[in-house]
VEXKE-474494 format. One line per 10 residues: number of its first residue (from 0); for each residue x, y, z of N, C-alpha, C. Coordinates in steps of 0.001 Angstrom, whole numbers, plus 524288, in hexadecimal, padded with zeros to 5 digits. Layout:
NUM = X:Y:Z:X:Y:Z:X:Y:Z  ...
# end
This chain:
0 = FA530:8F2D0:C63A2:FA175:8F4B7:C5FC0:F9C29:8F60B:C6216  F9AF7:8F3E1:C66AF:F95ED:8F501:C6923:F955D:8FACB:C6A8A  F99C7:8FD6A:C6B17:F9991:902FC:C6C51:F96C0:905FD:C67FB  F9724:90405:C6335:F94C7:906B2:C5EBD:F8ED4:90628:C5E9D  F8C95:9034B:C6242:F86DD:902F5:C627E:F846B:9084E:C638D  F877D:90BD2:C65D1:F857D:91120:C669A:F8409:913B9:C617A  F8702:9128C:C5D53:F85B6:914AA:C5829:F807C:91282:C564B  F7F93:90D72:C5740:F7A96:90B14:C55B5:F760E:90D98:C58A5  F76F0:90EEA:C5D98:F72D3:91186:C60A0:F7181:916D1:C5E31  F757A:919AE:C5C7E:F7487:91EC1:C5A07:F7176:91E23:C54F6
10 = F72FE:91A49:C51C1:F7050:91972:C4CC2:F6A9B:91816:C4D9E  F69A0:91466:C512F:F643F:912BE:C5230:F611C:91731:C54A0  F6376:919F2:C585D:F60B2:91E39:C5AF8:F5F1F:9228C:C5742  F62B1:92407:C53C2:F616B:92817:C4FF1:F5D80:9261F:C4BE7  F5DDA:92106:C4A8F:F5A44:91EE2:C46A8:F54A2:91EFE:C4892  F53CC:91DFC:C4D9B:F4E74:91E11:C4FB3:F4D22:9235B:C5215  F50A9:92730:C514E:F4FB4:92CA4:C52A7:F4EB5:92D79:C5883  F5225:92B39:C5BA0:F51ED:92C4A:C6134:F54AA:9317D:C624C  F5435:93347:C6724:F56C8:9381B:C68B2:F5CB7:93785:C67F8  F5F35:93B07:C64F1:F64D5:93A70:C63E8:F6825:93A43:C68DA
20 = F66C3:93D6C:C6CD2:F69D8:93D79:C719B:F6997:9382A:C7453  F64E8:935E5:C7485:F6454:930C1:C76F3:F6748:92C92:C73E1  F673B:92D11:C6EB1:F69FA:92938:C6B72:F6FD9:9296D:C6C6F  F71FD:92E21:C6CB8:F77A2:92EB5:C6D9A:F7926:92CA0:C72FA  F75FF:92DD2:C76EE:F7723:92BE3:C7C36:F76D2:925F9:C7C5A  F72CB:923BD:C79DE:F723F:91E06:C79C7:F76D7:91B7F:C76ED  F789E:91DF1:C72A8:F7D18:91BD6:C6FCE:F820B:91C0C:C7323  F82C9:92056:C75F7:F8765:920D7:C7951:F8745:91CCC:C7DB2  F82B4:91C0A:C8006:F8246:91829:C8436:F8336:912A9:C8222  F8159:9119A:C7D5D:F8226:90C6C:C7B0E:F87EB:90B6B:C7A11
30 = F8A88:90F19:C7788:F901B:90E69:C767E:F933D:90E44:C7B8F  F91B6:9119D:C7F51:F946D:911A3:C8456:F93D3:90C92:C874D  F8F2D:90A36:C86F4:F8E32:9053F:C89AD:F91D7:90103:C87AB  F9249:90086:C8279:F959E:8FC77:C8038:F9B65:8FDD3:C80A5  F9C94:902D1:C81AE:FA208:90451:C828C:FA3A8:903B8:C883D  F9FF3:9020B:C8B82:FA12A:9013E:C9103:FA0BB:90615:C9456  F9DEC:90A15:C9275:F9D43:90EE8:C9565:F9810:90ED5:C9846  F9802:9110F:C9CD8:F9332:91181:C9FD3:F9003:91622:C9DCF  F8AE5:9164A:C9EFC:F87BF:91AD0:C9D4A:F89F1:92003:C9F3D  F8C1D:92017:CA403:F8E57:924F0:CA5FF:F931C:926A0:CA2D9
40 = F9624:922E4:CA120:F9AB7:92437:C9DEC:F9911:92665:C989C  F94DC:9244C:C9672:F92EC:9264F:C916D:F90FA:92BE8:C920D  F8E0D:92CD7:C9650:F8C21:93220:C9754:F90AD:935E3:C9835  F94B1:933F5:C9AFB:F9954:9373F:C9BD7:F9C02:93897:C96B7  F9BF9:934E1:C92FB:F9E4D:935F8:C8DDB:F9B36:93A2B:C8B01  F95F6:93A01:C8B7B:F92B6:93E19:C892B:F941C:9436B:C8B8F  F9493:9438A:C90B3:F95D4:94871:C934F:F9B24:94A93:C91C1  F9EF4:94718:C9146:FA42E:948CB:C8FB2:FA41A:94B09:C8A2B  FA153:9485C:C869E:FA107:94A39:C8138:F9E5E:94F8D:C80EF  F9A2A:95041:C8401:F976E:95543:C83F9:F9AE8:9598E:C862A
50 = F9DCD:95858:C8A4F:FA12B:95C42:C8CC6:FA5A2:95DD6:C8932  FA792:95A1C:C8616:FABF4:95B4A:C829F:FAA31:95DF1:C7D99  FA51A:95DE1:C7C7C:FA31A:9603D:C77AC:F9EE8:96444:C78EB  F9FF5:96789:C7CCE:F9C19:96B70:C7E58:F9B3B:96F8E:C7A2E  F9EDD:96FF9:C7670:F9E2B:973D9:C7252:F9959:972A9:C6F04  F976E:96DBF:C6F27:F92BD:96C66:C6C2E:F8E20:96FA8:C6E04  F8DF4:970D2:C731F:F899D:973EA:C7538:F89D4:9799C:C738B  F8E2E:97B3F:C7148:F8E99:980AD:C6F99:F8AB8:98203:C6B4E  F88CD:97DF2:C6892:F84F6:97EF0:C6469:F8000:9815A:C6689  F7EB9:9802E:C6B85:F79F4:9825D:C6DC3:F7A4B:9884A:C6E5F
60 = F7F01:98A62:C6E82:F7F94:9900C:C6ED8:F7DC5:992BE:C69DF  F7D96:98FCD:C658B:F7BFA:99214:C6097:F7611:992CA:C605B  F7329:98F86:C6330:F6D78:98F91:C62BC:F6B06:994D9:C6417  F6C90:99770:C686C:F6A41:99C9B:C696C:F6B5E:9A07C:C650D  F7013:9A050:C62D4:F716A:9A3DD:C5E90:F6DF6:9A2DA:C59D5  F6D42:99DDB:C587B:F69F1:99C89:C5406:F6458:99E4C:C5500  F6276:99DAF:C59DF:F5D2F:99F66:C5B23:F5C7A:9A541:C5A6F  F604C:9A846:C5C24:F5FF9:9ADF9:C5B88:F6007:9AF79:C55C2  F6365:9ACE0:C52B6:F63B1:9AE15:C4D24:F5EA2:9ACA3:C4A50  F5C4E:9A834:C4BCF:F575E:9A6B7:C495C:F5315:9AA97:C4ABF
70 = F5302:9AC61:C4F89:F4F0C:9B033:C5110:F4FC1:9B550:C4E1B  F5492:9B684:C4CAD:F55A2:9BB4F:C49C2:F5499:9BAB5:C43EA  F52FE:9B605:C4246:F518A:9B548:C3CD0:F55A6:9B2BA:C3975  F5933:9AF9E:C3BBE:F5D54:9AD20:C38AA:F5B18:9A96A:C3495  F5750:9A626:C3623:F5511:9A25B:C3280:F526B:9A520:C2DE6  F4F71:9A93B:C2F11:F4CB2:9AC0E:C2AE9:F5084:9AEAE:C272C  F54A5:9B0F7:C295C:F5886:9B3A0:C2610:F5B6B:9AFB3:C22A5  F5CB4:9AB25:C24CF:F5F4E:9A71D:C21B3:F5BDE:9A568:C1D30  F56C4:9A4D2:C1E3D:F5329:9A35B:C1A16:F52B5:9A782:C15EA  F529E:9AC88:C176E:F5233:9B0BE:C139B:F5704:9B0FA:C101C
80 = F5B9C:9B027:C1264:F6075:9B075:C0F4E:F608A:9AC39:C0B22  F5F5B:9A76D:C0CA8:F5F9B:9A31E:C08DE:F5B26:9A37E:C04F4  F56BB:9A5DA:C067B:F5259:9A65D:C02E9:F536A:9AA1D:BFE70  F572F:9AD9F:BFF18:F5882:9B15B:BFAEF:F5C01:9AEF8:BF6C5  F5E6C:9AA90:BF7ED:F6200:9A820:BF438:F5EFD:9A4B3:BF06A  F6091:9A4C2:BEB8D:F5E11:9A199:BE79B:F613D:99CA8:BE694  F5E83:99882:BE544:F611C:99394:BE40D:F62C9:9907C:BE8CA  F615A:9923E:BED63:F62C2:98F6E:BF225:F5E26:98C16:BF3D6  F5F2E:98720:BF4C6:F5B2B:9838C:BF6AC:F5CCE:9817E:BFC01  F5935:97EE8:BFE9B:F5A70:97CC8:C03C5:F5ED6:978C6:C0366
90 = F5E90:97560:BFF7A:F6297:9715F:BFEE8:F67F1:973AA:BFDBC  F6827:97780:BFA33:F6D32:979EA:BF8EE:F6F7E:97CC7:BFD98  F6C35:97F5E:C0086:F6E17:98218:C052C:F7061:97E41:C0919  F6DA8:979E0:C09F6:F6F85:9760E:C0DC7:F746E:97343:C0BDE  F74EC:97281:C06C0:F79C1:9703E:C04B1:F7E57:973EF:C05B7  F7D84:978F8:C04ED:F81A9:97CC7:C060C:F8315:97CC2:C0BD2  F7F1B:97C67:C0F28:F8031:97C41:C14C3:F8327:9774A:C1637  F81DC:972FF:C13A8:F848F:96E1A:C14D6:F8A51:96E70:C1367  F8B89:970EC:C0EF7:F910D:971A7:C0D7F:F93E0:974DF:C11A7  F9173:97928:C1340:F93C3:97C75:C1753:F9484:97965:C1C62
100 = F909C:97659:C1DD5:F90D1:9737C:C22D8:F94ED:96F3A:C22B6  F9577:96C90:C1E5B:F995F:9686A:C1E09:F9EEB:96AA9:C1E1C  F9FC5:96EEA:C1B5A:FA500:97134:C1B39:FA694:97347:C2094  FA301:975F6:C233B:FA45A:97818:C285D:FA503:973C3:C2C6F  FA1C6:96FB7:C2C1F:FA24A:96B61:C2FD5:FA765:96877:C2EF7  FA8CE:967B0:C2A08:FADBE:96504:C28E5:FB26D:96822:C2ACE  FB1C7:96D41:C2B56:FB602:97094:C2D50:FB5D9:9712A:C3340  FB245:96E59:C35D4:FB1EE:96E96:C3B85:FAE8C:972F8:C3D92  FAB7F:97585:C3A2A:FA833:979EE:C3BC6:FA284:97840:C3C57  FA1A9:973C0:C3E8D:F9C60:971A7:C3F16:F98B6:9752F:C423F
110 = F9A83:9779D:C468D:F96C8:97AA7:C49BF:F94E7:97FBD:C475D  F96FD:98165:C42E7:F956B:98687:C40E2:F8FF2:9866F:C3E92  F8DAD:981E1:C3DC2:F885E:9817E:C3BAF:F85B2:97CD8:C3E48  F80B0:97C57:C3D65:F7DC4:9781D:C3FD4:F77F6:9793B:C3FAE  F74F4:975CC:C4218:F6F44:9765F:C41F7:F6D78:97B56:C44BB  F6F9A:97C48:C4953:F6DE5:980DD:C4C4F:F700E:985EC:C4A17  F7502:985CB:C484E:F778B:98A9F:C469F:F7600:98C4C:C4127  F7549:9889B:C3D89:F7486:98A0D:C3810:F6FAB:987AE:C358E  F6E7F:982C1:C36B4:F6A30:98035:C33EB:F64F9:982C8:C3535  F639B:9831A:C3A3B:F5E84:98546:C3BAB:F5E02:98B13:C3A53
120 = F61CB:98E6B:C3BBD:F60EB:99401:C3AD3:F6244:995E5:C3550  F657D:99302:C3258:F675B:9951E:C2D5E:F6643:9916D:C28C9  F6871:98CB8:C28F1:F684E:98945:C245E:F62BE:98772:C2320  F5FE6:9858E:C2711:F5A93:983AE:C2613:F5702:98805:C2402  F56F7:98CC2:C2658:F53CB:990F0:C240B:F555C:99256:C1E7B  F5A73:99235:C1D59:F5C2D:99345:C1804:F5A3C:98F19:C143E  F5A7D:98A27:C15E1:F58A3:985EF:C1282:F52C2:98666:C118E  F4FDD:987C7:C159D:F4A3B:98889:C14F4:F491F:98D0E:C113B  F4BFA:99159:C11D3:F4B34:995DA:C0E64:F4CA3:99494:C08C5  F50C1:99179:C0801:F5247:98FEE:C02B4:F4E08:98C9E:C0030
130 = F4BD5:988FD:C032D:F479C:985BC:C0114:F42CE:98906:BFFDE  F41A6:98CD3:C032E:F3D14:99024:C0259:F3DC7:993A9:BFDA0  F428B:995B0:BFCD3:F4384:99924:BF85F:F4317:9963A:BF336  F447A:99135:BF338:F4472:98E45:BEE54:F3F40:98B7B:BED54  F3CFA:98942:BF165:F3866:985E2:BF0BB:F337E:987EE:BF361  F33B4:98C92:BF5AE:F2F27:98E9E:BF85E:F2F22:98D0E:BFE14  F2B8B:98F44:C011A:F2B60:98E21:C06B8:F2AB8:9884C:C07C1  F2E3E:985D8:C0A8F:F2DCD:98036:C0B93:F29BC:97F0E:C0FC4  F27AC:97A5A:C0F88:F23FB:97897:C1381:F26DB:977C4:C18A3  F240B:977B8:C1D0C:F26A9:976DC:C221E:F29E6:971E0:C223A
140 = F27E1:96D9E:C1FFB:F2AE0:968BB:C1FF0:F2FE6:96955:C1CD0  F2FAF:96C58:C189B:F345A:96D40:C156C:F385D:97080:C1864  F3684:97457:C1B5D:F3A23:9777D:C1E83:F3D10:97414:C226B  F3A3A:97089:C24F4:F3CC7:96D07:C28B4:F40A9:9696F:C25EA  F3F58:967C7:C212C:F42F7:96474:C1E3B:F47F2:9676C:C1CD9  F476B:96C68:C1B70:F4C07:96F9A:C1A32:F4F6F:9704C:C1F09  F4D01:97159:C237D:F4FFD:971F0:C2856:F52CC:96CE0:C29C4  F5015:96877:C291A:F5285:9636A:C2A4E:F5718:96257:C26B0  F568A:963A8:C21B7:F5AD1:962C7:C1E07:F5F70:96650:C1F43  F5E69:96B11:C210D:F62AA:96E8F:C2298:F65B6:96C4D:C273D
150 = F62DA:96A3A:C2B0B:F6579:967D3:C2F8C:F6879:962F5:C2DEF  F6620:95FD3:C2A68:F68CA:95B17:C289D:F6DC8:95C6B:C25AC  F6DB1:960A7:C22BA:F725C:96245:C1FD6:F76D9:96378:C238E  F75AF:96625:C27D0:F79C7:96754:C2BA7:F7BCA:96252:C2E27  F783A:95EBB:C2F6E:F79D4:959CC:C31E2:F7D78:956AE:C2E5D  F7BF4:95616:C2966:F7F13:952FA:C25C3:F8468:9557C:C24E6  F8473:95AA1:C2438:F8962:95D59:C232C:F8D34:95CAF:C27B0  F8B4C:95D54:C2C7C:F8EC8:95D05:C30FF:F9077:95769:C320A  F8CC5:953CF:C31DE:F8DEC:94E63:C3351:F921B:94BF9:C2FD8  F91E1:94D1B:C2AC1:F9583:94A8A:C272B:F9A55:94DD5:C25FA
160 = F9AD7:95264:C287C:F9F6B:955AB:C2775:FA2CD:95690:C2C3F  FA0AD:9559B:C30ED:FA39F:956EB:C359F:FA885:9539E:C363E  FA881:94EC0:C3449:FAD18:94B6B:C34E5:FB195:94CEF:C3151  FB093:95089:C2DAE:FB4E4:95261:C2A60:FB8B2:955A6:C2D97  FB6A9:9583F:C3198:FBA09:95B5B:C3505:FBD01:957AB:C38A2  FC223:957C3:C383A:FC55D:953CF:C3ACB:FC502:9540F:C40BC  FC3C5:95898:C42F2:FC393:95926:C48A2:FBE19:95866:C4AD3  FBA7F:95664:C47B2:FB536:95571:C4997:FB539:95116:C4DA7  FB1E7:951A3:C5199:FB1CE:94DCB:C55D4:FB0A4:94852:C53F7  FAD33:947C2:C500E:FABE1:9428A:C4E24:FB098:93FE9:C4B9D
170 = FB3CD:942F4:C48D8:FB87C:940BE:C4671:FBC53:93EEE:C4AA0  FBD28:94235:C4E8E:FC0C2:940C2:C52C3:FBEB5:93C14:C55D6  FB97E:93BB2:C5668:FB73E:93737:C5923:FB850:93231:C5627  FB79B:9324D:C50F7:FB894:92D9B:C4DD2:FBE5B:92C1C:C4DFD  FC1BF:93009:C4DBB:FC75B:92EE4:C4DF7:FC8C5:92C7C:C533C  FC688:92E99:C5779:FC79B:92C74:C5CA0:FC59D:926E9:C5D38  FC0F2:925DA:C5B11:FBECD:9208C:C5B71:FC226:91CB0:C5863  FC3C7:91E45:C53AD:FC708:91AC8:C5086:FCC5D:919F2:C530F  FCE71:91E09:C5584:FD37B:91D7C:C5831:FD31B:919A6:C5CB1  FCEAF:919D0:C5F93:FCDF3:91616:C63DA:FCD9D:91083:C61E1
180 = FCC18:90FD6:C5CEC:FCBDF:90AA3:C5A95:FD0E8:9095F:C579C  FD4F5:90C78:C5891:FDA17:90BB6:C5627:FD9E6:90C71:C5040  FD696:90FEA:C4E89:FD665:91157:C48FF:FD816:9170A:C489F  FDCC6:917F1:C46BA:FDEF1:91D35:C4678:FDD15:91FD3:C416E  FDAAC:92451:C4206:FD893:92712:C3D7D:FD944:92CE9:C3E4B  FDB30:92F7E:C3A59:FDBE8:93527:C3A94:FD69B:937D5:C39E2  FD54F:93BB4:C3D2A:FD03D:93E64:C3C9B:FCF57:940B2:C3734  FD37E:94255:C348F:FD2D1:944BA:C2F69:FD09D:940DB:C2B82  FD1AC:93BD0:C2C4C:FCF8D:937E0:C28BD:FC9A3:93792:C2936  FC797:937D1:C2DF4:FC1EB:937D4:C2EAD:FBF7E:93CB1:C2C42
190 = FC219:94119:C2CD5:FC009:945EF:C2AA8:FBFDA:945B9:C24B2  FC3EB:94392:C225D:FC417:94341:C1CA3:FBFC0:93FAA:C1AA1  FBEF5:93B4C:C1D4F:FBAFC:9379E:C1B7A:FB57B:9395E:C1CCD  FB4F3:93D93:C1FC5:FAFC2:93FCC:C20B2:FAE05:94344:C1C28  FB1AA:944E3:C18D7:FB058:94851:C1475:FACB5:945A4:C108D  FADBC:940BD:C0EDA:FAA08:93E3C:C0B3B:FA487:93DC9:C0D77  FA420:93CC6:C1291:F9EF1:93C6B:C14F8:F9C27:941AE:C14BD  F9F0A:945E1:C15BB:F9CB5:94B19:C1583:F9AEF:94C77:C0FFF  F9E17:94B15:C0C1E:F9C9C:94C2B:C06B6:F97D9:94901:C0517  F97AF:94414:C06B3:F932B:940CF:C056F:F8E41:942E3:C0815
200 = F8ECC:94494:C0CFF:F8A4A:946C5:C0FC5:F8852:94BAB:C0D16  F8BF0:94EE6:C0B2D:F8A52:9539A:C0861:F8763:95238:C0365  F896F:94E83:C005F:F86EE:94D11:BFB70:F8179:94AE2:BFC5E  F80F8:94788:C0045:F7BE6:94519:C0150:F77F8:94916:C0347  F79A3:94C5C:C0701:F75E2:95014:C0932:F74AF:95476:C054F  F787A:95600:C0221:F7760:959F2:BFE1E:F7357:957E1:BFA3F  F73B2:952DE:BF8F5:F6FBB:9507E:BF58D:F6A63:950A2:BF822  F6A3A:94F88:BFD2E:F6543:94FD7:C0001:F6305:9555F:BFFE0  F6664:95937:C0052:F6490:95EA2:C003C:F628B:9602E:BFADC  F650A:95E4A:BF6B5:F631B:95F5E:BF171:F5DBB:95CF3:BF0AE
210 = F5D14:95815:BF269:F57F7:95589:BF206:F53EF:95846:BF56B  F55AF:95A46:BF9E4:F522A:95D2F:BFD52:F504D:96226:BFA9D  F53CC:964BF:BF7C3:F5257:96962:BF4C5:F4E22:96812:BF0C3  F4EC6:963AB:BEE32:F4AF8:96223:BEA33:F45A3:96105:BECA6  F45B0:95EA7:BF147:F40A9:95DAA:BF3E1:F3E08:962CF:BF563  F411F:96694:BF712:F3ED6:96BA3:BF877:F3C93:96E6B:BF3B0  F3EF7:96D8E:BEF1F:F3D2D:97034:BEA6C:F3846:96DC9:BE816  F36E7:96906:BE9B4:F3234:9668F:BE79A:F2D5B:96965:BE987  F299F:96A45:BE624:F24CC:96CC5:BE7E8:F21C9:96936:BEB94  F1F4D:96B8F:BEF6C:F1C39:9687E:BF31A:F1793:96620:BF050
220 = F160A:96152:BF195:F1196:95ED7:BEF0A:F0C98:961E4:BF02B  F097D:9627F:BEC32:F04A0:9655F:BECC0:F00E6:96272:BF04C  EFE0B:9655F:BF379:EFA5B:962E4:BF709:EF5C5:960BA:BF3F7  EF3AB:95C78:BF5BC:EEF38:959F5:BF31B:EEA69:95D6D:BF3BE  EE769:95E2A:BEF92:EE2BA:96175:BF006:EDEBB:95F0D:BF3B9  EDC2B:9626F:BF690:ED83D:96086:BFA35:ED374:95E96:BF73A  ED115:95A9A:BF960:ECC6A:9586E:BF6E8:EC7EF:95C49:BF744  EC528:95CD3:BF306:EC0C2:96075:BF2E3:EBBFC:95DCF:BF538  EB9BB:9603D:BF913:EB522:95E08:BFB95:EB064:95EC9:BF807  EAD4F:95AD8:BF756:EA89B:95B60:BF414:EA4C0:95F14:BF694
# end
């Protein structure tokens, strides 16, 4: 059970907001130490995992494309399109995106969207334009809040829906770990039981988005009048 102390290191490290990379390395070294592995063996495991999952680096190929599209006015055009629609709010737009993201992730199409590909150049500008069309030009702090909520929507949708896809690496990892502990479990069972979690995550975050819409619709408090000098 001491091997699981690596999980405690991750929880504590994230709670005090340390560098995520350092937290993950410290957790791996902690679990490796109690598993009887040397630091070199832990580093070798990191290298093997990176070499076997080099497709993760393919996301960086998208960044130049997104940069060119943004320079050509993608963000502005996305904002203009959503600004012409009536009855669209930032919260409703993000709820629709969350439905799309959960369905595609559950089908194994996780890489087709994300922060770099869709949130920054398309979804966040659309959400800002929707808020501006309904409630007027938002303050800078409000714009940052809308962008943060757009990113959070993508995170929640992916995190709680990816295990529905039976061939997801996390599902296979759990099945392999349970098999090593002599607990035989079919991967489809884990996928099925991930559905209630995804539905609950949708309900909770959709409620947050509705409340976020209401906060955006509230008029800003009037500034206090300046004192009149005698």
